[in-house]
C-alpha positions as CSV (number, residue, x, y, z in Angstrom):
1,M,6.1,-0.3,-2.3
2,E,6.3,0.5,1.1
3,F,8.5,-1.2,3.5
4,E,10.5,-0.7,6.7
5,V,13.8,-1.9,7.4
6,T,13.0,-3.8,10.9
7,A,16.3,-5.1,11.7
8,Y,20.0,-4.8,10.1
9,S,24.1,-5.4,11.0
10,Y,26.9,-5.1,8.8
11,D,30.0,-7.7,9.1
12,A,33.0,-6.0,7.7
13,A,35.3,-8.9,7.3
14,A,32.8,-10.7,4.9
15,Q,31.6,-7.1,3.7
16,R,27.6,-8.5,3.9
17,F,24.6,-6.3,4.9
18,H,22.2,-8.6,6.8
19,F,18.5,-6.8,6.8
20,T,14.9,-7.8,7.8
21,A,12.1,-6.0,5.9
22,S,8.5,-5.6,6.0
23,G,5.9,-4.0,4.2
24,H,3.3,-3.6,1.2
25,R,3.7,-4.6,-2.3
26,N,0.3,-4.5,-5.1
27,G,-1.7,-5.2,-1.7
28,M,0.4,-7.8,-0.2
29,R,2.2,-7.7,3.1
30,F,5.5,-8.7,3.0
31,T,8.7,-9.7,5.1
32,V,12.1,-10.8,3.9
33,A,15.2,-11.4,5.3
34,S,18.0,-11.0,3.3
35,H,21.9,-10.6,3.1
36,I,24.3,-8.7,0.2
37,R,27.4,-8.5,-0.5
38,C,28.0,-4.3,0.4
39,L,31.6,-2.8,-0.3
40,K,31.2,-0.4,2.4
41,D,28.7,-0.1,5.6
42,P,26.3,1.8,5.2
43,V,26.5,4.0,8.2
44,T,23.3,5.8,8.9
45,P,19.6,4.6,9.1
46,Q,19.1,5.9,5.6
47,N,21.5,4.8,3.9
48,A,20.4,0.7,5.2
49,H,17.0,1.8,3.8
50,L,18.6,3.0,0.3
51,V,20.6,-0.4,0.5
52,A,17.8,-2.3,1.5
53,L,15.8,-0.9,-1.7
54,V,18.1,-1.8,-4.0
55,A,18.2,-5.7,-2.8
56,L,13.7,-5.4,-2.4
57,T,14.0,-4.4,-6.4
58,E,16.0,-6.8,-7.5
59,I,14.7,-9.8,-4.9
60,F,11.0,-8.7,-6.3
61,K,12.1,-8.9,-10.3
62,R,12.9,-12.4,-9.7
63,P,9.9,-14.5,-10.8
64,S,7.5,-16.2,-7.5
65,A,6.9,-20.0,-7.1
66,S,3.3,-18.7,-7.9
67,G,4.2,-17.4,-11.4
68,R,3.3,-13.7,-10.5
């Protein structure tokens, strides 16, 4: 899976990390906009990428509507 976090923000009051990522997985292009609970602000772009990687891994573990 190759992806790039295109936008992200952290809401300290709600402890929520909001992100948008686009990339390729198994020959398919995807764009995801999501949010997850994150106790600390991922200050650097590298940390934001790692947090998004964990979230995307969890998202792609779920079965899709197409059964893939």
